[in-house]
C-alpha positions in Angstrom: -1.8 -16.4 -9.8 1.0 -13.8 -11.3 3.9 -13.6 -9.2 5.9 -10.4 -8.9 9.5 -10.4 -10.7 12.2 -11.0 -8.6 14.2 -8.0 -8.8 10.8 -6.1 -7.8 10.2 -8.7 -4.7 13.8 -8.0 -3.5 13.5 -4.5 -3.9 10.4 -4.5 -1.6 12.0 -6.7 1.0 15.1 -4.4 1.1 13.5 -0.9 1.1 12.7 -0.6 4.5 16.3 -0.7 5.5 17.2 1.2 2.7 15.4 4.3 3.7 15.8 3.8 7.6 12.1 3.2 8.1 10.3 2.8 11.3 7.3 0.6 10.6 4.0 0.8 12.6 2.8 -2.3 13.5 0.1 -4.1 11.0 -2.0 -4.0 14.2 -2.1 0.0 14.6 -5.2 1.7 15.7 -8.1 1.7 13.3 -8.8 4.8 11.7 -12.3 6.4 11.9 -15.2 5.5 9.6 -14.7 9.1 8.3 -11.1 8.6 7.8 -11.6 5.2 6.4 -13.7 6.4 3.6 -11.2 9.0 2.8 -8.6 6.6 2.6 -10.5 4.1 0.3 -11.2 7.0 -1.8 -7.5 8.1 -2.1 -6.3 4.6 -2.9 -9.1 3.8 -5.6 -8.5 7.3 -7.3 -5.0 8.7 -6.7 -3.4 5.0 -6.6 -5.7 3.9 -9.0 -4.6 6.1 -11.7 -1.4 4.1 -11.8 -2.4 0.7 -10.3 -5.8 0.5 -12.4 -9.2 1.5 -10.8 -9.7 -2.0 -9.6 -5.9 -2.4 -8.4 -5.4 -5.2 -10.7 -2.3 -3.4 -12.7 -1.9 -0.4 -15.3 1.2 1.7 -15.3 2.4 0.4 -12.2 1.8 -3.4 -11.2 -1.4 -4.9 -9.3 -2.1 -3.9 -6.0 -4.5 -7.2 -5.5 -4.6 -9.4 -2.4 -3.0 -12.1 -4.1 -0.1 -9.7 -5.0 0.5 -8.2 -2.0 0.3 -11.2 0.3 3.6 -12.0 -1.0 5.3 -9.1 0.1 6.3 -8.4 3.8 4.3 -5.8 5.7 6.7 -3.6 6.4 8.2 -3.4 2.5 4.5 -2.8 1.5 4.2 0.0 4.1 7.8 2.1 3.6 6.8 1.9 -0.4 3.4 3.3 0.7 4.8 5.9 2.9 8.5 6.6 1.5 7.9 6.0 -2.3 10.3 3.9 -4.4 13.2 6.0 -5.2 14.2 6.3 -8.8 10.5 5.1 -10.1 7.4 7.1 -10.7 6.1 6.0 -7.3 5.6 8.9 -4.8 5.8 8.4 -0.9 2.6 9.7 0.7 4.0 10.7 4.0 2.9 14.5 2.9 -0.6 13.6 2.5 -1.2 10.5 4.9 0.0 9.6 8.6 2.2 6.3 9.5 -1.1 5.0 10.9 -3.0 5.9 7.7 0.0 3.9 5.7 -0.5 0.9 7.9 -4.0 0.7 7.6 -3.4 1.1 4.0 -1.1 -1.6 3.9 -2.9 -4.1 5.8 -5.8 -3.6 4.0 -3.9 -4.3 0.6 -3.0 -7.5 2.1 -6.5 -8.6 3.1 -8.1 -7.5 -0.3 -8.7 -3.6 -0.3 -12.0 -2.5 0.2 -14.3 -1.4 -2.5 -16.3 1.0 -0.4 -16.4 2.3 3.2 -19.0 -0.4 4.3 -16.2 -2.8 5.0 -15.2 -2.6 8.7 -11.9 -4.1 9.1 
């Protein structure tokens, strides 16, 4: 099992406070089936362009369940929604809602679905 370098883990823990994030609950409302399909496609294609189509890593780190389980939910949400300043990781807040970012963060920690047939 690969572990995140300490400095990345520390940054992810500190990031929500640094950007003043108000994080939605990890149990936020479930998106509709149509929206889940759109979000799964977005993560697999857009995020996959840097993190690997299987989310096992590429230019960006792996987004596997094992790697994401160690990251606090609030930090993961913040990176998705606000990005990581000074890095190529963009914030997606112009493309998705806070609830969408919350759903994506939760799914990454559970093991991101391959397709929309997964109902979580």
